[in-house]
C-alpha positions as CSV (number, residue, x, y, z in Angstrom):
1,M,0.0,0.0,0.0
2,F,1.4,3.3,-1.1
3,K,0.6,6.4,1.0
4,I,0.2,9.8,-0.8
5,Q,-0.1,13.1,1.2
6,T,-1.7,15.9,-0.6
7,F,-1.2,19.7,-0.1
8,N,-3.7,22.2,-1.6
9,K,-6.8,21.1,-3.5
10,I,-5.9,18.6,-6.2
11,S,-8.2,18.0,-9.2
12,P,-10.5,15.0,-8.5
13,L,-9.6,13.9,-12.2
14,G,-6.1,13.2,-11.1
15,L,-6.8,11.8,-7.6
16,E,-9.3,9.3,-9.2
17,L,-6.4,7.7,-11.0
18,F,-5.0,6.2,-7.8
19,P,-6.3,2.6,-7.3
20,R,-7.9,2.5,-4.0
21,D,-6.9,-1.0,-3.3
22,N,-3.1,0.0,-3.5
23,Y,-3.1,3.6,-2.5
24,E,-4.1,5.7,0.5
25,V,-4.5,9.3,-0.3
26,A,-5.1,12.0,2.3
27,S,-3.9,15.5,3.4
28,E,-3.1,14.3,6.8
29,I,-1.2,11.0,6.7
30,L,1.7,9.4,8.6
31,H,4.9,8.2,6.8
32,P,3.8,9.1,3.2
33,D,5.6,7.5,0.3
34,A,5.1,10.6,-1.8
35,I,3.7,14.2,-1.6
36,L,1.4,15.7,-4.3
37,V,1.4,19.5,-4.1
38,R,0.4,22.5,-6.1
39,S,1.3,26.0,-4.7
40,A,1.9,25.2,-1.0
41,D,5.3,26.3,0.3
42,L,7.3,23.2,1.3
43,H,10.4,25.2,2.3
44,G,10.9,24.7,6.0
45,A,8.3,21.9,6.1
46,A,9.2,18.7,7.9
47,I,9.3,16.2,5.0
48,P,9.5,12.7,6.5
49,D,12.2,10.2,5.7
50,S,9.6,7.9,4.2
51,V,9.0,10.3,1.3
52,K,10.5,9.1,-2.0
53,A,9.0,11.6,-4.3
54,I,7.2,15.0,-4.5
55,A,5.2,15.8,-7.5
56,R,4.2,19.4,-8.3
57,A,1.0,19.7,-10.2
58,G,2.3,22.7,-12.4
59,A,5.4,23.7,-14.1
60,G,7.1,26.0,-11.7
61,Y,8.7,24.3,-8.7
62,N,10.2,27.2,-6.7
63,N,7.9,26.2,-3.8
64,I,9.9,23.0,-3.3
65,P,13.3,22.7,-1.6
66,V,14.8,20.9,-4.6
67,G,18.5,21.0,-3.2
68,P,17.7,19.4,0.2
69,C,15.4,16.9,-1.5
70,S,18.2,15.9,-3.9
71,D,20.7,15.4,-1.1
72,R,18.2,12.9,0.5
73,G,17.3,11.1,-2.7
74,I,13.8,12.4,-3.1
75,V,12.8,12.8,-6.7
76,V,10.9,16.0,-7.5
77,F,8.6,16.0,-10.5
78,N,6.9,18.8,-12.2
79,T,4.3,18.8,-15.1
80,P,5.7,20.8,-17.9
81,G,3.1,21.3,-20.8
82,G,0.1,20.4,-18.5
83,N,-0.8,24.2,-18.3
84,A,0.8,25.2,-21.6
85,N,-2.4,26.0,-23.6
86,A,-3.8,28.0,-20.7
87,V,-0.7,30.2,-20.5
88,K,-0.4,30.5,-24.3
89,E,-3.9,31.8,-24.5
90,L,-3.0,34.4,-21.9
91,V,0.1,35.4,-23.8
92,L,-2.0,36.1,-26.9
93,A,-4.4,38.2,-24.8
94,A,-1.3,40.0,-23.5
95,L,-0.1,40.8,-27.1
96,F,-3.4,42.7,-27.7
97,L,-3.6,44.4,-24.3
98,S,0.0,45.6,-24.7
99,S,-0.9,47.0,-28.2
100,R,-4.3,48.5,-28.2
101,N,-4.7,50.0,-24.7
102,I,-7.9,48.1,-24.3
103,L,-7.9,48.3,-20.5
104,G,-7.3,52.0,-20.5
105,G,-10.1,52.5,-23.0
106,A,-12.5,50.4,-21.0
107,G,-11.5,52.1,-17.8
108,W,-12.2,55.5,-19.3
109,S,-15.5,54.3,-20.9
110,A,-16.7,53.1,-17.4
111,G,-16.0,56.6,-16.0
112,I,-18.4,58.3,-18.3
113,A,-21.3,56.0,-17.6
114,D,-23.2,58.9,-15.8
115,R,-22.9,61.2,-18.8
116,A,-26.1,59.7,-20.4
117,D,-26.7,61.3,-23.8
118,E,-23.1,62.7,-24.0
119,V,-21.6,59.1,-24.3
120,P,-21.6,58.7,-28.0
121,E,-20.0,62.1,-28.7
122,L,-17.4,61.7,-26.0
123,V,-16.5,58.2,-27.2
124,E,-15.9,59.5,-30.8
125,K,-13.9,62.4,-29.5
126,E,-11.6,60.8,-27.1
127,K,-11.0,57.3,-28.8
128,S,-7.8,58.5,-30.3
129,R,-6.3,58.6,-26.8
130,F,-6.3,54.8,-26.7
131,E,-5.1,54.0,-30.2
132,G,-2.3,51.4,-30.7
133,P,-0.6,49.3,-33.4
134,E,-1.8,46.1,-34.9
135,I,0.4,43.1,-34.2
136,R,0.2,41.7,-37.8
137,G,3.6,42.1,-39.5
138,K,5.4,42.9,-36.4
139,T,8.2,40.7,-35.0
140,L,7.9,38.7,-31.7
141,G,10.7,37.5,-29.9
142,V,10.2,34.3,-27.8
143,V,12.8,33.6,-25.1
144,G,12.4,29.9,-24.2
145,L,10.9,27.4,-26.6
146,G,9.6,24.8,-24.2
147,A,5.9,23.7,-24.2
148,I,4.5,27.2,-23.7
149,G,6.9,29.1,-25.8
150,A,6.5,26.8,-28.8
151,L,2.7,27.1,-28.6
152,A,2.9,31.0,-28.5
153,A,5.4,31.1,-31.3
154,N,3.2,29.0,-33.6
155,D,0.0,30.9,-32.9
156,A,1.8,34.2,-33.3
157,V,2.8,32.9,-36.8
158,A,-0.8,32.1,-37.6
159,L,-1.7,35.7,-36.5
160,G,0.6,37.1,-39.2
161,M,3.6,38.0,-36.9
162,K,7.3,37.4,-37.8
163,V,8.5,35.2,-35.0
164,I,12.1,34.8,-33.7
165,G,13.0,32.2,-31.0
166,Y,15.9,31.9,-28.8
167,D,16.6,28.6,-26.6
168,P,20.0,27.2,-26.3
169,Y,18.7,24.2,-24.5
170,I,15.8,23.4,-26.7
171,S,14.6,19.8,-26.6
172,V,14.1,17.5,-29.6
173,D,10.3,17.3,-28.9
174,A,10.0,21.1,-28.8
175,A,12.0,21.6,-31.9
176,W,9.7,19.2,-33.8
177,S,6.6,21.0,-32.6
178,L,7.8,24.4,-33.8
179,S,6.5,26.0,-37.0
180,R,9.1,26.1,-39.8
181,Q,8.5,29.8,-40.0
182,V,10.0,30.5,-36.5
183,I,13.4,31.9,-37.1
184,R,16.2,30.9,-34.8
185,A,18.1,33.6,-33.1
186,E,21.9,32.8,-32.5
187,T,22.0,35.2,-29.5
188,L,19.7,36.7,-26.9
189,E,21.0,40.2,-27.8
190,G,20.3,39.5,-31.5
191,L,16.6,38.6,-30.8
192,L,16.1,41.6,-28.4
193,G,17.4,44.0,-31.0
194,K,14.7,42.7,-33.7
195,S,11.8,42.4,-31.5
196,D,8.8,44.7,-31.4
197,Y,7.3,42.3,-28.7
198,L,9.0,40.2,-26.4
199,T,7.6,37.1,-24.5
200,I,9.6,35.2,-21.9
201,H,9.2,31.5,-21.1
202,V,12.2,30.3,-19.1
203,P,12.4,28.8,-15.6
204,L,13.5,30.9,-12.7
205,T,16.9,29.7,-11.7
206,D,20.2,31.4,-10.2
207,T,21.4,32.0,-13.7
208,T,18.0,33.4,-15.1
209,R,17.2,35.6,-12.1
210,G,17.1,39.2,-13.2
211,F,18.5,38.4,-16.7
212,L,16.4,41.0,-18.4
213,N,17.9,44.1,-16.9
214,I,19.1,47.5,-18.0
215,E,22.0,46.1,-20.1
216,K,19.8,43.8,-22.1
217,L,16.9,46.5,-22.4
218,R,19.5,48.8,-24.1
219,F,19.5,46.3,-27.0
220,M,15.7,46.5,-27.6
221,K,13.9,48.8,-30.0
222,K,12.5,52.1,-28.5
223,G,8.8,51.5,-27.8
224,A,9.1,47.6,-27.6
225,R,6.5,45.7,-25.6
226,I,7.4,43.0,-23.1
227,I,5.3,40.1,-21.7
228,N,6.4,38.1,-18.7
229,L,3.9,35.4,-17.6
230,A,6.7,33.1,-16.5
231,R,8.2,34.4,-13.2
232,G,8.4,37.9,-11.9
233,G,12.1,37.4,-10.8
234,L,13.2,36.9,-14.4
235,V,13.4,40.7,-14.8
236,N,15.0,43.4,-12.9
237,E,11.9,45.2,-11.9
238,A,13.5,48.5,-11.1
239,D,15.1,48.6,-14.6
240,I,11.7,47.8,-16.2
241,I,10.0,50.6,-14.4
242,A,12.8,53.0,-15.3
243,A,12.4,51.9,-19.1
244,L,8.8,52.5,-18.9
245,M,9.1,55.9,-17.4
246,S,11.7,56.9,-20.1
247,G,9.8,55.5,-23.0
248,R,12.4,52.9,-23.8
249,I,9.7,50.3,-23.7
250,A,6.0,51.1,-24.3
251,C,4.3,48.5,-22.1
252,Y,5.2,45.6,-19.7
253,V,2.4,43.0,-19.2
254,T,2.9,40.7,-16.2
255,D,0.9,38.4,-14.0
256,F,3.3,39.0,-11.1
257,P,2.2,42.4,-9.9
258,S,4.0,44.5,-7.2
259,A,3.0,47.7,-5.6
260,E,5.6,49.6,-7.7
261,L,4.4,48.1,-11.0
262,L,0.8,48.8,-10.1
263,A,1.6,52.4,-9.7
264,C,3.7,52.7,-12.9
265,P,2.1,54.0,-16.1
266,G,2.6,51.5,-18.9
267,A,2.7,48.4,-16.7
268,V,-0.4,46.1,-17.2
269,C,-0.7,44.1,-14.1
270,I,-3.0,41.1,-13.9
271,P,-3.4,38.3,-11.2
272,H,-1.4,35.2,-11.6
273,L,-3.9,33.7,-14.0
274,G,-1.5,31.7,-16.4
275,A,-2.7,28.3,-15.3
276,S,-6.0,29.3,-13.7
277,T,-8.3,27.3,-15.9
278,P,-10.1,24.2,-15.0
279,E,-8.6,22.3,-17.9
280,A,-5.0,23.2,-16.8
281,E,-5.7,22.1,-13.2
282,D,-7.1,18.8,-14.5
283,N,-4.2,18.3,-16.9
284,C,-1.5,18.9,-14.3
285,A,-3.1,16.8,-11.7
286,V,-3.4,13.9,-14.1
287,M,0.2,14.3,-15.3
288,A,1.5,14.5,-11.6
289,V,-0.4,11.4,-10.5
290,R,0.7,9.3,-13.4
291,Q,4.3,10.3,-12.9
292,L,4.1,9.4,-9.1
293,M,2.5,6.1,-9.8
294,D,5.0,5.2,-12.6
295,F,7.9,6.1,-10.2
296,L,6.6,4.3,-7.1
297,E,5.4,1.1,-9.0
298,S,8.3,0.7,-11.5
299,G,11.1,3.2,-10.5
300,R,11.0,4.9,-13.8
301,I,11.5,8.7,-13.9
302,N,10.0,11.3,-16.3
303,N,9.9,15.0,-16.0
304,S,12.0,15.2,-12.8
305,V,13.6,18.6,-12.0
306,N,16.5,17.1,-10.0
307,F,17.2,13.6,-11.4
308,P,17.7,12.3,-14.9
309,R,15.0,10.8,-17.1
310,C,15.5,7.0,-16.6
311,R,13.2,4.3,-18.0
312,L,13.7,0.6,-18.4
313,D,11.1,-2.0,-19.5
314,Q,10.7,-5.0,-17.2
315,R,13.2,-7.8,-17.9
316,A,13.0,-9.8,-14.7
317,P,10.8,-10.2,-11.6
318,Y,13.0,-8.2,-9.2
319,R,14.2,-4.5,-9.6
320,L,16.8,-2.6,-7.6
321,L,16.8,1.2,-7.6
322,V,19.8,3.1,-6.4
323,V,20.2,6.9,-6.0
324,N,23.8,8.0,-5.6
325,R,26.2,10.9,-6.0
326,N,27.7,11.2,-9.5
327,V,31.1,10.0,-8.7
328,P,33.4,7.5,-10.5
329,N,32.9,3.6,-9.9
330,M,29.6,3.6,-8.3
331,V,28.1,1.2,-10.8
332,G,31.2,-1.0,-10.5
333,Q,30.8,-1.2,-6.7
334,I,27.0,-2.0,-7.0
335,T,27.4,-4.8,-9.6
336,T,30.4,-6.2,-7.8
337,M,28.4,-6.5,-4.6
338,L,25.5,-8.2,-6.4
339,A,27.8,-10.6,-8.2
340,G,29.4,-11.4,-4.7
341,Q,25.9,-12.8,-3.7
342,N,25.5,-14.6,-6.9
343,I,22.7,-12.4,-8.0
344,N,22.3,-12.3,-11.8
345,I,21.7,-8.9,-13.5
346,T,19.3,-9.1,-16.4
347,D,19.4,-5.5,-17.4
348,L,20.7,-2.1,-16.2
349,I,20.5,1.5,-16.9
350,N,22.4,4.3,-15.2
351,H,21.8,8.0,-16.0
352,H,23.1,11.2,-14.3
353,K,22.1,14.7,-14.0
354,D,24.5,17.2,-12.5
355,E,25.8,15.9,-9.2
356,Y,23.3,12.9,-8.9
357,A,22.8,9.7,-10.6
358,Y,20.0,7.1,-10.8
359,N,20.2,3.3,-11.5
360,I,17.6,0.8,-12.4
361,I,18.9,-2.8,-12.1
362,D,16.7,-5.8,-13.0
363,T,17.7,-9.1,-11.3
364,E,16.6,-12.7,-11.5
365,Q,17.0,-13.2,-7.7
366,Q,15.5,-11.2,-4.8
367,I,18.1,-9.1,-3.0
368,P,18.5,-10.0,0.6
369,A,17.9,-7.4,3.2
370,A,21.4,-7.6,4.5
371,L,22.8,-6.8,1.1
372,L,20.4,-3.8,0.8
373,E,21.7,-2.6,4.0
374,K,25.4,-2.9,2.9
375,L,24.5,-1.1,-0.4
376,Q,22.9,1.8,1.7
377,N,26.1,2.1,3.7
378,V,28.4,2.5,0.6
379,E,29.8,6.1,0.6
380,G,28.1,8.0,-2.2
381,I,24.9,5.9,-2.3
382,I,21.9,8.1,-1.0
383,R,18.9,5.8,-1.3
384,V,18.2,2.2,-2.2
385,R,14.9,0.4,-2.7
386,T,13.6,-2.7,-4.3
387,I,10.3,-3.5,-6.3
388,T,9.0,-6.9,-7.0
389,G,6.7,-7.4,-9.9
390,V,7.4,-4.2,-11.9
391,R,4.3,-3.1,-14.0
392,S,4.6,-2.6,-17.7
393,A,5.2,0.8,-19.2
């Protein structure tokens, strides 16, 4: 019986996937095998030693202490692409909001509601105050061509825009999904210099934090418009405000408001609505649950933020899973110890990601508890577990 602890309200469409005869799911649960979370902040939370995995029903994972989890061999999953269409639709809306001053015009119109018969004349007289350019024929720069960036790029092409993309780490799947009309930028600076509009779709990390700053803004066309529905910390907010006040950029649309941005002309601030659709919540929950079940029942890893993708079809009745630090001779030590107990290895896969590695080892014999304990005590090995009767992929 696997125990799953939930934080926040998780879509029933996802929770219903857990077989009740093999899973116990609750918000209050002792010694959980895994945690399922949306936006709850787990930094500082007491994560029990029994936890083997944490799944975030969403793309961002800055609410999870990834570093400490990695040190304990806890696999952290996210659900990239689960909310991609929802965010993409908001990007399209932001393109129009940044161009046509729709919000300004609507706010002004609401303010003349008490002018009765004067309204038609006032509307015709004042409408030029809210004019703005069309997006057709303009250039959109897309920084980050993952699930969301690729969808936004393709739809912008369909709307008649010229689209330039920059992503030095683009995946093969993302590359296949891109329209052939999306032009590849060799450098970020080259993209910025050609863009009338810019939309950002990269994760917030130590290397990307505040990357769009005064130095980068100097490369942009005067009057360009910027959309940031990814993470507020990706931009240097003070530099954005200064660029708005000077006219260097015409508009900044974000769903990460601050008091300073709310008070700044040219900033369009909306609540964090990117994934706030019932469809996105359902999709992310379903993805998160499936990834957790696959990992707990078979040891396979997909969409982990701290461990490598690692999958191996069942080749034997027993499976050994080892999490270790990425140092030399770990596989050799493990296989030597198994051979010393006359345990035959049917198949093996070892992948690493940065400082950590993950092993799936299928064996014909069950591994004794004493050997598991010896493996766990090997310097560099973080976590060991076994599975019997691995389910098919």
